[in-house]
ZAMARGU-4260 file (C-alpha; in steps of 0.2 Angstrom, whole numbers, plus 5000, padded with zeros to 4 digits):
<rodrens>
0) 5055/4995/4902 | 5063/5001/4918 | 5082/5000/4918 | 5081/4993/4936 | 5085/4975/4938
5) 5069/4966/4940 | 5062/4961/4957 | 5048/4948/4955 | 5036/4945/4969 | 5025/4930/4966
10) 5008/4925/4974 | 5003/4906/4973 | 4986/4900/4978 | 4984/4881/4977 | 4967/4875/4975
15) 4959/4858/4973 | 4958/4859/4954 | 4970/4873/4948 | 4985/4882/4955 | 4984/4901/4952
20) 4999/4912/4950 | 5002/4931/4950 | 5019/4939/4947 | 5022/4957/4952 | 5037/4966/4944
25) 5042/4979/4957 | 5053/4988/4945 | 5039/4991/4932 | 5023/4988/4942 | 5017/4975/4929
30) 5006/4961/4935 | 5007/4944/4926 | 4994/4930/4929 | 4992/4912/4925 | 4985/4895/4930
35) 4991/4877/4930 | 4983/4861/4935 | 4985/4856/4954 | 4995/4840/4958 | 4986/4833/4973
40) 4998/4818/4974 | 5012/4831/4977 | 5007/4849/4978 | 5025/4855/4977 | 5025/4849/4959
45) 5010/4861/4954 | 5018/4875/4964 | 5035/4874/4955 | 5026/4872/4938 | 5016/4888/4941
50) 5032/4897/4944 | 5040/4890/4929 | 5025/4895/4918 | 5024/4913/4925 | 5043/4916/4923
55) 5041/4910/4905 | 5027/4922/4902 | 5037/4936/4909 | 5052/4932/4898 | 5041/4932/4883
60) 5032/4948/4887 | 5048/4957/4891 | 5066/4952/4890 | 5070/4933/4892 | 5088/4937/4896
65) 5083/4948/4911 | 5070/4937/4920 | 5076/4922/4928 | 5072/4912/4944 | 5086/4922/4953
70) 5076/4938/4951 | 5062/4931/4962 | 5062/4942/4978 | 5049/4934/4988 | 5035/4921/4987
75) 5018/4921/4996 | 5008/4906/4997 | 4990/4901/5001 | 4987/4883/5006 | 4973/4872/5010
80) 4983/4858/5018 | 4977/4861/5036 | 4959/4865/5030 | 4958/4849/5020 | 4965/4838/5033
85) 4952/4845/5046 | 4937/4844/5034 | 4941/4826/5029 | 4945/4821/5047 | 4961/4813/5042
90) 4970/4815/5058 | 4984/4804/5065 | 4983/4798/5083 | 4984/4812/5096 | 4987/4812/5114
95) 4981/4825/5127 | 4988/4830/5144 | 4978/4841/5155 | 4976/4845/5174 | 4971/4832/5186
100) 4952/4831/5187 | 4949/4839/5170 | 4952/4823/5159 | 4934/4824/5152 | 4934/4842/5146
105) 4933/4836/5128 | 4918/4825/5132 | 4909/4838/5142 | 4912/4851/5128 | 4898/4864/5127
110) 4879/4861/5129 | 4876/4868/5111 | 4868/4859/5097 | 4873/4866/5079 | 4860/4876/5069
115) 4849/4866/5058 | 4845/4851/5069 | 4830/4858/5078 | 4833/4849/5094 | 4847/4837/5101
120) 4838/4821/5098 | 4843/4822/5079 | 4861/4827/5082 | 4874/4815/5085 | 4889/4821/5094
125) 4905/4819/5083 | 4919/4809/5089 | 4931/4818/5101 | 4948/4824/5093 | 4956/4813/5106
130) 4948/4797/5113 | 4946/4796/5132 | 4960/4782/5133 | 4973/4794/5126 | 4970/4808/5139
135) 4982/4809/5153 | 4982/4820/5168 | 4996/4828/5179 | 4994/4835/5197 | 4997/4854/5198
140) 4986/4869/5198 | 4987/4888/5195 | 4973/4900/5199 | 4966/4912/5187 | 4978/4925/5192
145) 4993/4914/5189 | 4997/4909/5207 | 5002/4892/5210 | 4989/4883/5221 | 4997/4865/5220
150) 5015/4861/5214 | 5018/4852/5198 | 5021/4834/5200 | 5037/4830/5190 | 5037/4812/5194
155) 5019/4810/5188 | 5024/4820/5172 | 5038/4808/5168 | 5027/4793/5169 | 5014/4801/5157
160) 5028/4806/5145 | 5035/4788/5145 | 5017/4781/5143 | 5014/4791/5127 | 5032/4786/5121
165) 5028/4767/5124 | 5011/4769/5115 | 5019/4776/5100 | 5010/4793/5101 | 5021/4806/5094
170) 5009/4821/5093 | 5003/4829/5109 | 4993/4844/5115 | 4995/4851/5133 | 4982/4862/5141
175) 4984/4865/5160 | 4971/4874/5170 | 4974/4893/5169 | 4990/4892/5159 | 4985/4908/5150
180) 4989/4917/5167 | 5005/4907/5170 | 5013/4895/5158 | 5026/4888/5170 | 5019/4871/5172
185) 5015/4869/5153 | 5033/4874/5149 | 5040/4862/5162 | 5029/4848/5155 | 5036/4851/5137
190) 5054/4850/5144 | 5050/4833/5152 | 5042/4827/5136 | 5057/4831/5126 | 5069/4822/5139
195) 5058/4806/5139 | 5051/4806/5122 | 5064/4816/5111 | 5054/4814/5094 | 5038/4820/5101
200) 5028/4835/5093 | 5020/4846/5106 | 5008/4861/5106 | 5006/4871/5122 | 4989/4880/5125
205) 4999/4895/5132 | 5008/4897/5116 | 4993/4893/5104 | 4979/4903/5113 | 4982/4913/5129
210) 4964/4915/5133 | 4952/4907/5146 | 4938/4895/5142 | 4946/4877/5145 | 4936/4868/5131
215) 4940/4880/5117 | 4958/4882/5122 | 4960/4863/5123 | 4952/4861/5106 | 4962/4874/5098
220) 4978/4867/5105 | 4974/4850/5099 | 4969/4856/5082 | 4986/4865/5081 | 4995/4848/5086
225) 4985/4838/5074 | 4990/4848/5058 | 5007/4852/5064 | 5016/4836/5056 | 5008/4838/5039
230) 5009/4857/5038 | 5027/4856/5043 | 5032/4843/5031 | 5022/4852/5017 | 5030/4869/5021
235) 5048/4862/5022 | 5046/4852/5006 | 5040/4868/4997 | 5053/4879/5004 | 5067/4867/5000
240) 5061/4865/4982 | 5059/4884/4980 | 5077/4887/4987 | 5084/4874/4975 | 5074/4881/4960
245) 5080/4899/4963 | 5098/4894/4968 | 5096/4903/4985 | 5110/4900/4997 | 5105/4889/5012
250) 5111/4903/5024 | 5101/4916/5015 | 5084/4908/5011 | 5072/4916/4999 | 5058/4925/5009
255) 5044/4913/5008 | 5027/4918/5017 | 5012/4908/5021 | 4994/4916/5021 | 4986/4916/5039
260) 4968/4915/5043 | 4969/4932/5051 | 4972/4941/5035 | 4991/4942/5037 | 5006/4932/5031
265) 5020/4924/5041 | 5036/4917/5036 | 5037/4899/5032 | 5049/4895/5046 | 5037/4903/5059
270) 5022/4894/5052 | 5029/4877/5056 | 5028/4883/5074 | 5010/4890/5072 | 5001/4879/5059
275) 4984/4882/5066 | 4985/4900/5060 | 4984/4893/5042 | 4967/4884/5043 | 4959/4896/5032
280) 4974/4902/5022 | 4967/4901/5004 | 4950/4909/5007 | 4957/4923/5018 | 4968/4929/5003
285) 4954/4929/4991 | 4943/4939/5003 | 4957/4952/5005 | 4960/4953/4986 | 4942/4955/4982
290) 4939/4968/4995 | 4953/4979/4989 | 4947/4978/4971 | 4929/4982/4976 | 4934/4997/4986
295) 4945/5004/4972 | 4929/5001/4961 | 4919/5012/4973 | 4909/4999/4983 | 4911/4999/5002
300) 4899/4985/5006 | 4903/4969/4997 | 4899/4950/4999 | 4913/4940/4991 | 4910/4923/4983
305) 4926/4913/4979 | 4920/4898/4968 | 4933/4884/4966 | 4933/4867/4959 | 4928/4859/4976
310) 4919/4872/4986 | 4914/4890/4987 | 4919/4902/5001 | 4909/4918/5005 | 4912/4932/5017
315) 4908/4950/5021 | 4919/4965/5017 | 4915/4982/5023 | 4927/4997/5018 | 4939/4984/5011
320) 4941/4975/5027 | 4934/4957/5029 | 4925/4953/5045 | 4935/4944/5058 | 4930/4931/5071
325) 4937/4921/5085 | 4922/4909/5086 | 4926/4900/5070 | 4928/4881/5066 | 4934/4870/5052
330) 4923/4855/5050 | 4918/4849/5067 | 4933/4857/5076 | 4931/4874/5084 | 4947/4884/5083
335) 4947/4900/5094 | 4960/4910/5084 | 4958/4926/5075 | 4952/4922/5057 | 4942/4930/5043
340) 4924/4926/5045 | 4922/4913/5030 | 4908/4901/5027 | 4912/4887/5015 | 4899/4877/5006
345) 4903/4861/4995 | 4897/4869/4979 | 4911/4871/4967 | 4914/4867/4948 | 4918/4849/4952
350) 4903/4846/4964 | 4894/4830/4958 | 4875/4830/4954 | 4866/4814/4960 | 4849/4807/4965
355) 4843/4800/4981 | 4833/4784/4983 | 4817/4794/4984 | 4821/4802/4967 | 4827/4819/4973
360) 4841/4829/4964 | 4856/4834/4975 | 4872/4843/4971 | 4888/4841/4981 | 4896/4841/4993
365) 4906/4826/4985 | 4918/4833/4971 | 4926/4826/4956 | 4941/4837/4960 | 4956/4838/4948
370) 4958/4819/4946 | 4947/4812/4937 | 4937/4828/4936 | 4921/4832/4928 | 4915/4820/4913
375) 4919/4833/4900 | 4938/4833/4905 | 4939/4816/4897 | 4950/4809/4912 | 4939/4795/4917
380) 4926/4805/4927 | 4909/4796/4926 | 4898/4807/4937 | 4890/4823/4930 | 4896/4839/4939
385) 4892/4858/4939 | 4905/4861/4926 | 4897/4847/4915 | 4880/4856/4916 | 4888/4873/4911
390) 4897/4866/4896 | 4882/4856/4890 | 4871/4872/4891 | 4884/4882/4882 | 4888/4894/4896
395) 4906/4890/4896 | 4916/4886/4880 | 4922/4868/4875 | 4939/4872/4883 | 4947/4879/4898
400) 4963/4891/4900 | 4961/4898/4883 | 4961/4881/4874 | 4974/4872/4885 | 4961/4860/4892
405) 4948/4854/4879 | 4931/4849/4885 | 4919/4836/4878 | 4902/4844/4878 | 4894/4829/4871
410) 4900/4817/4885 | 4894/4830/4898 | 4877/4829/4890 | 4876/4810/4890 | 4881/4810/4909
415) 4867/4823/4913 | 4854/4814/4902 | 4856/4799/4913 | 4851/4809/4928 | 4837/4817/4918
420) 4830/4800/4914 | 4830/4795/4932 | 4820/4811/4936 | 4809/4811/4921 | 4815/4828/4914
425) 4823/4834/4898 | 4842/4835/4898 | 4841/4854/4898 | 4829/4854/4913 | 4840/4843/4923
430) 4856/4854/4919 | 4847/4870/4923 | 4841/4861/4939 | 4858/4856/4944 | 4864/4874/4943
435) 4849/4881/4952 | 4852/4869/4967 | 4870/4874/4967 | 4865/4893/4967 | 4854/4890/4981
440) 4867/4881/4991 | 4879/4897/4988 | 4864/4909/4992 | 4861/4900/5009 | 4880/4902/5014
445) 4879/4921/5009 | 4863/4923/5019 | 4872/4915/5034 | 4885/4928/5034 | 4874/4943/5030
450) 4855/4942/5034 | 4858/4931/5049 | 4870/4944/5056 | 4858/4959/5054 | 4864/4965/5037
455) 4853/4970/5023 | 4860/4962/5007 | 4850/4973/4996 | 4864/4986/5000 | 4878/4975/4995
460) 4887/4971/4979 | 4893/4953/4976 | 4911/4952/4971 | 4913/4935/4962 | 4930/4927/4958
465) 4938/4910/4957 | 4937/4898/4942 | 4918/4895/4945 | 4913/4910/4955 | 4906/4920/4941
470) 4895/4907/4933 | 4880/4908/4944 | 4882/4927/4949 | 4867/4933/4940 | 4856/4919/4948
475) 4863/4924/4965 | 4857/4942/4962 | 4840/4936/4958 | 4839/4925/4973 | 4845/4937/4986
480) 4840/4954/4978 | 4858/4960/4978 | 4863/4977/4972 | 4873/4969/4958 | 4889/4960/4954
485) 4908/4966/4953 | 4918/4954/4942 | 4937/4958/4944 | 4949/4956/4930 | 4958/4939/4930
490) 4945/4933/4943 | 4952/4916/4943 | 4968/4923/4951 | 4961/4935/4964 | 4966/4924/4978
495) 4984/4924/4971 | 4983/4943/4969 | 4977/4945/4987 | 4993/4936/4993 | 5003/4951/4986
500) 4993/4964/4995 | 4995/4956/5012 | 5005/4963/5027 | 5015/4952/5039 | 5004/4950/5054
505) 5005/4942/5071 | 4991/4942/5084 | 4994/4941/5103 | 4980/4940/5117 | 4980/4940/5136
510) 4965/4936/5147 | 4962/4949/5161 | 4944/4949/5168 | 4940/4965/5177 | 4925/4976/5179
515) 4926/4993/5171 | 4922/5002/5187 | 4937/4994/5196 | 4949/4993/5181 | 4967/4994/5186
520) 4973/5006/5172 | 4992/5003/5176 | 4989/4984/5174 | 4980/4986/5157 | 4994/4997/5151
525) 5007/4984/5157 | 4997/4970/5147 | 4997/4980/5131 | 5016/4984/5133 | 5020/4966/5136
530) 5010/4960/5121 | 5017/4974/5110 | 5035/4969/5115 | 5031/4951/5109 | 5024/4958/5093
535) 5040/4969/5091 | 5051/4954/5093 | 5042/4944/5080 | 5042/4958/5067 | 5061/4961/5070
540) 5063/4942/5067 | 5053/4944/5051 | 5066/4957/5045 | 5056/4973/5048 | 5065/4988/5056
545) 5057/4996/5071 | 5052/5012/5061 | 5041/5001/5050 | 5031/4993/5064 | 5013/4995/5065
550) 5001/4990/5079 | 4983/4987/5081 | 4975/4986/5098 | 4958/4979/5103 | 4948/4973/5118
555) 4935/4960/5121 | 4921/4967/5133 | 4904/4961/5139 | 4890/4966/5151 | 4893/4958/5168
560) 4884/4941/5168 | 4885/4938/5149 | 4894/4923/5143 | 4902/4930/5127 | 4911/4945/5122
565) 4911/4959/5109 | 4927/4965/5102 | 4930/4983/5099 | 4946/4992/5092 | 4956/5001/5105
570) 4964/5018/5101 | 4982/5021/5100 | 4991/5032/5113 | 4993/5031/5132 | 4981/5020/5142
575) 4972/5032/5154 | 4955/5032/5162 | 4949/5043/5147 | 4956/5031/5135 | 4946/5016/5144
580) 4930/5026/5144 | 4932/5028/5125 | 4934/5009/5123 | 4918/5007/5134 | 4908/5019/5123
585) 4913/5010/5108 | 4908/4993/5116 | 4890/5000/5120 | 4889/5006/5101 | 4894/4990/5094
590) 4883/4980/5106 | 4868/4990/5100 | 4873/4987/5082 | 4874/4969/5084 | 4860/4965/5096
595) 4848/4980/5095 | 4851/4987/5112 | 4864/4993/5125 | 4865/4998/5143 | 4875/5013/5141
600) 4863/5023/5152 | 4859/5009/5165 | 4868/5012/5181 | 4865/4995/5187 | 4873/4986/5172
605) 4892/4985/5173 | 4904/4982/5159 | 4917/4969/5161 | 4934/4968/5152 | 4939/4951/5147
610) 4954/4950/5134 | 4966/4963/5128 | 4974/4960/5110 | 4988/4967/5100 | 4992/4964/5082
615) 5009/4967/5075 | 5010/4972/5057 | 5024/4973/5045 | 5018/4983/5030 | 5023/4977/5012
620) 5023/4987/4995 | 5006/4983/4987 | 5004/4982/4968 | 4994/4996/4961 | 4978/4992/4951
625) 4980/4998/4933 | 4967/5007/4923 | 4962/5001/4905 | 4960/5011/4890 | 4943/5020/4886
630) 4931/5015/4873 | 4929/5033/4867 | 4934/5034/4849 | 4938/5015/4848 | 4930/5004/4835
635) 4913/4997/4841 | 4914/4982/4853 | 4906/4971/4841 | 4921/4973/4829 | 4935/4973/4841
640) 4929/4961/4856 | 4915/4950/4849 | 4923/4933/4844 | 4908/4922/4840 | 4889/4919/4842
645) 4884/4902/4850 | 4868/4894/4856 | 4867/4896/4875 | 4853/4890/4886 | 4849/4901/4901
650) 4831/4894/4904 | 4825/4877/4900 | 4808/4883/4895 | 4816/4895/4882 | 4829/4883/4876
655) 4845/4888/4867 | 4846/4906/4861 | 4860/4914/4849 | 4871/4923/4861 | 4886/4935/4857
660) 4903/4930/4864 | 4915/4943/4869 | 4934/4942/4873 | 4936/4952/4889 | 4954/4959/4886
665) 4947/4968/4870 | 4933/4976/4880 | 4937/4994/4885 | 4931/5006/4899 | 4914/5013/4895
670) 4908/4998/4885 | 4891/4991/4890 | 4883/4974/4886 | 4865/4969/4887 | 4861/4951/4892
675) 4861/4938/4885 | 4880/4938/4882 | 4895/4928/4887 | 4912/4936/4892 | 4927/4924/4891
680) 4945/4926/4896 | 4959/4915/4899 | 4954/4908/4916 | 4936/4910/4918 | 4919/4914/4909
685) 4905/4926/4914 | 4887/4922/4908 | 4877/4938/4907 | 4859/4932/4909 | 4844/4940/4900
690) 4838/4955/4909 | 4855/4961/4915 | 4866/4975/4910 | 4885/4975/4912 | 4897/4990/4910
695) 4916/4990/4910 | 4924/5002/4922 | 4941/5011/4922 | 4948/4997/4932 | 4943/4983/4920
700) 4929/4977/4932 | 4913/4971/4925 | 4899/4980/4935 | 4883/4970/4932 | 4865/4975/4938
705) 4847/4970/4934 | 4839/4981/4921 | 4823/4981/4932 | 4833/4988/4947 | 4841/5001/4936
710) 4824/5007/4930 | 4817/5007/4947 | 4831/5018/4953 | 4828/5031/4940
</rodrens>
């Protein structure tokens, strides 16, 4: 062991069923992983329990006298507080203040019907995030260049502030027309609100999203305001508990970071002011961790599948970088902020199987969650879930977490038999049917982020992780004709591991619409300089010295007359006409990649610049992925790794077949397994179906492919 005093960085991902913990000892490079049940009534309890548990493991594995809470150097956290609040629609009353004449911007919205409805007749517009009677306007107007057209009416503003105070509305969003170009009126509105309504919580559009498009900016600002009270309370509670736990002086708080939707982290103190940036906190960490692991394993085209207890999150990762979007939404609420392009489907281990009045079998989106959980947990659950189907079929053992949580397979079977009786099926057929429906739900989400965006999934490996992410991996390969599957070590903790690989990152944007042939190069350079100055100030506040600062630049462009833009990276260096031409060429190429055509050689088609963006990055020290020992010269895997043989049902027609069970930690690099087989470890189980082959690589990943595809490639 290193003689250096230990510095322990911890990543904690709180899910609906389990809280995942990974500790990184910066002195030795060792990673320690564990899981603990989540505590939905007070997530802070599960958070602290997880730290307790991992520190105890560190003390056992190394030297208990040298590993204490005071050795924790930083904690990074992925949270679903904002996500769950928006998905469940549990928002407190909100008020909205906008420019006179724009009071119905939320009602008008966009003339777009979500996919899957065919036509607008079948689609019911969801309730507005703020009802019309809680929208107020104030006189005053800026133009799109930020010039004042009509002065701000402060008398009217005070009347509005008092009205919201008297109505007991304590959370407000403010979006004035063209505030992205000049925020002066919005800033004065906030000052007046705080004078007249001191306890009010306010979100300004010019601080949340400095882009044009009034509806999207209004919605994003209101979503930020809606989640701000709960996220702020949650983060402050966790931070206080963490400081008390570690004994950190109140004037020198322990570095505590929250995962953002854009693939970076931000200090907890700043997240309180930017809560909307956490709406995809947990899924973002998993995508980053899985992408890094897959790239190290030699795969540059990856679909990730993060299966939890309540839902499954999928995304695309190319060359280790997850796809980003600013056109995302959470539930029915569009949020135009940079976020990893994640699609979520209600198909997790706790998803409930049920039958319709017409006798159809359905799975999800309702979930048994952590409490009471599936029937097999024995905590009072009465509705069969995906986990119950797996345990009944023998695909997972009659326990979780290495025996910490016993499972009742007989109870699971009784629950599924009730559904089977309604459907006129055998219990085995009903159980495999539940899993097949769940797999198709996940496959449709994977298609949405790949096939529907012009990607050939046959070239992609699937990286599966999360507590339930591995269980349907082979079925997904069959459905989608994927190249294969990468199962990382400790797959249930990949999201928590991803939190330890993430840099501090802040995004800044400014709208500046101009045609390329008349582009003011000096103005563009000035915009980038101002955005980079803001990014620099934020990084300094986060504790990064200037020599460590990194910056990414990008531009949103479109052809003149188009309604939506394409984002392309902008090179570093001095902004010149040649630099702008390079950006434009990149736009033509990206447009062709996305849509199959471009107008690079058409003199009558002009390119328009819309938004310029800067991301400020504070790099951290990433843990290195360790290699495992080789199987060469070691005893046969059946002697050192096989722990049992048990009956498992992979196909209802074939019934139960005797299947070898292996303990993953005893498998070595170079080992191969032929399906059917079961690979178990502390936090998860991987069923290797008949017709599939798995090999263990040097990084401890299980690389799985179909034998037919292997033979075809020979």
